[in-house]
C-alpha positions, 0 to 999 in steps of 0.5 A, a space after each residue: 279236768 272238772 268234767 272228769 272229776 265230776 265223771 268220776 265222782 259220778 261214777 264212785 257214786 252209782 258204782 257202789 250204790 248198785 251194790 245195794 239191790 245186786 247180790 255178790 256173786 262171787 266172795 271176793 266181791 262179797 265186801 261190796 255187797 255187805 257194805 254198800 248198805 251199811 254206808 247208804 247214807 253217805 252215799 246218799 250224800 255224794 250222789 246228791 253232791 254230784 247231782 247238784 254239781 251237774 245242774 249248777 255247772 255242767 254246760 254240755 247238753 249230752 254229757 249233762 244228760 248222762 251225767 244226770 241219769 248217773 247221778 239221780 240214778 245213784 241217789 235213788 239206789 242209795 236211798 232204798 235203805 233209808 226209805 225202809 227204815 221206817 217200815 223195819 223200826 215199826 216191825 222190830 218194836 212190834 216183835 219186841 213188843 209182842 214178845 216180851 211185853 209192852 213195858 219190857 223196859 220197865 223194870 231197868 233203873 233210870 240209869 240203866 234205861 239211860 245207857 241204851 242208845 235213844 234211837 234205832 238209827 242217827 245220822 250223826 252217830 253213822 258220821 261221828 261213829 258210835 262212841 267207845 269207853 274204856 274198859 278192862 281187857 284180859 286177853 288171850 286167857 287159855 280155857 282148854 286144850 283139845 287134842 293139844 290145841 290151846 283154845 283161849 278167850 277174851 274178856 271185856 269188863 267194865 271200868 270198875 270192879 263189881 259182880 256183872 251178868 255175862 254175855 259169851 261171844 262166839 264169832 263166825 266165818 264159816 267155821 273155819 276162820 276167826 278168832 276171839 277179836 273178832 267184831 271187838 268193838 261190840 264186845 268192848 261196847 257191850 263191856 261199858 253198859 255193864 256185862 262182862 263180855 266172854 270172846 270165846 274160840 273153837 277149833 275149826 273145820 275142815 281140820 276138825 270136823 264136827 261135833 268138835 266146835 260144839 265140844 269147844 263152846 261147851 268146855 268154855 262155859 264149863 271153864 266160865 262156870 268154874 271162874 266165874 268169881 275170878 272175873 266178876 262174873 254172876 253166873 246165874 245171868 248169862 246170854 249167848 250171842 254169836 254170829 253166823 257159824 256163831 250164832 249156830 253154835 249159840 243156839 245149839 249150846 243155849 238149847 242142849 244141857 251145859 255145865 253153865 245155865 244159859 239165860 237168853 241166846 242172840 242169834 245173827 244170821 246164823 244156819 239153823 237147818 243144816 240139810 236144807 241149807 245144802 239142799 236150797 243154797 242162795 243164789 247167788 252163792 258165793 262162798 259155795 254153802 255146799 262145800 263149807 257144809 262139808 267141810 264141817 260135817 266130813 260129806 253130805 246129807 246123804 252120807 251123813 244124815 245122823 251129823 246133819 241132824 245133830 248139828 242142826 239147831 232146829 232139832 233141839 226145839 222144845 218147851 221152856 227154851 231160853 229167850 231167843 233174839 234172830 237178827 237177819 239180813 233181808 239180802 242175805 246170800 249166805 244164810 236167806 232170812 227165810 230160815 231165821 223166820 222158820 226158826 222164830 215160828 218153829 219156837 213160838 210153837 213150843 211156847 218159847 220167847 222168840 223175837 225176829 228182827 229182819 232188817 230189809 236191806 241188810 246182808 250177811 255180816 252187816 255188823 262188820 260195819 259197827 256204825 253202818 246203818 244196820 249194826 245201829 238197829 240190830 245193836 238197838 234192839 240187842 241191847 234192850 234184849 239183853 237188859 230185859 233177859 240179863 238185867 
């Protein structure tokens, strides 16, 4: 009985650890590819316990060799993200300092600086989870009704009344699914630190094809401009933040005219050049990128070249754009990090401020695990970038 339990422990640890290096070939396995690197510190502990138990309590020589090999392999694999962490932090710090200046946080008050996360990663936080404070929430506020469909937003405000900078959050989901409640922990976290968070919705493909989605984002910005004072928002201090499809819309809205001036754009792992993404999909391709883009645009780039161009943020790069933070996973098999790197270089070539943060071990949607390894890193730099841009 003991051997079976220990073998099960080793098998679970090794199986989950393998997904740190094996990309998910199909969408049903994508949660394993996303989640395994994020819980790798816990997997490392699990594999270490399995290894020690094997050393102490296994007497059968054949079983001992197999179990030791399995537990050591699991331990090595689960250690990879943490082994890459110091270099990733050095590169991220250098990117922030280079783009924003080494003293970019000096203008913040001591109280504002104290609210920032002190470290890019904390094992204690991984165990206890990132704490969330109580904030004021107003849910399902209607802001537009295009084609008879009511669009709503969720509002998250600091505990005390006042006038605050705003972050407009746009969810991902391949432009086909999602809602303003997505990643609500992140919205609550920011609201507790002095931002009004407007989590907005938009119409989904394939029923509604581009440019319906960006039209809805602009409608939300118009609503925010009109109702800023009603909801304690300073309309002169607004940033856009989006994930995946939402990051794509955030860039489009931030780089083109709207009723609300935008001070900064934060893009988590979004496509930036849709035609290139169509012709050069990731390998493996668990969500079928071509099918997703066809659903958004209505066909392929040969059929709709103008629409693909219109829908690509790379087409709107010019001088004097809002500062941008781009956060990508180095193991992303939905939107590869090379697209983020190219976008960052293109922005910088036009003398725009752009910061590229690449998390080497992370898959797409890494921040779905709010207290996971990658989101702790991303959150550390995101809140510093937002504080620099909006305070």
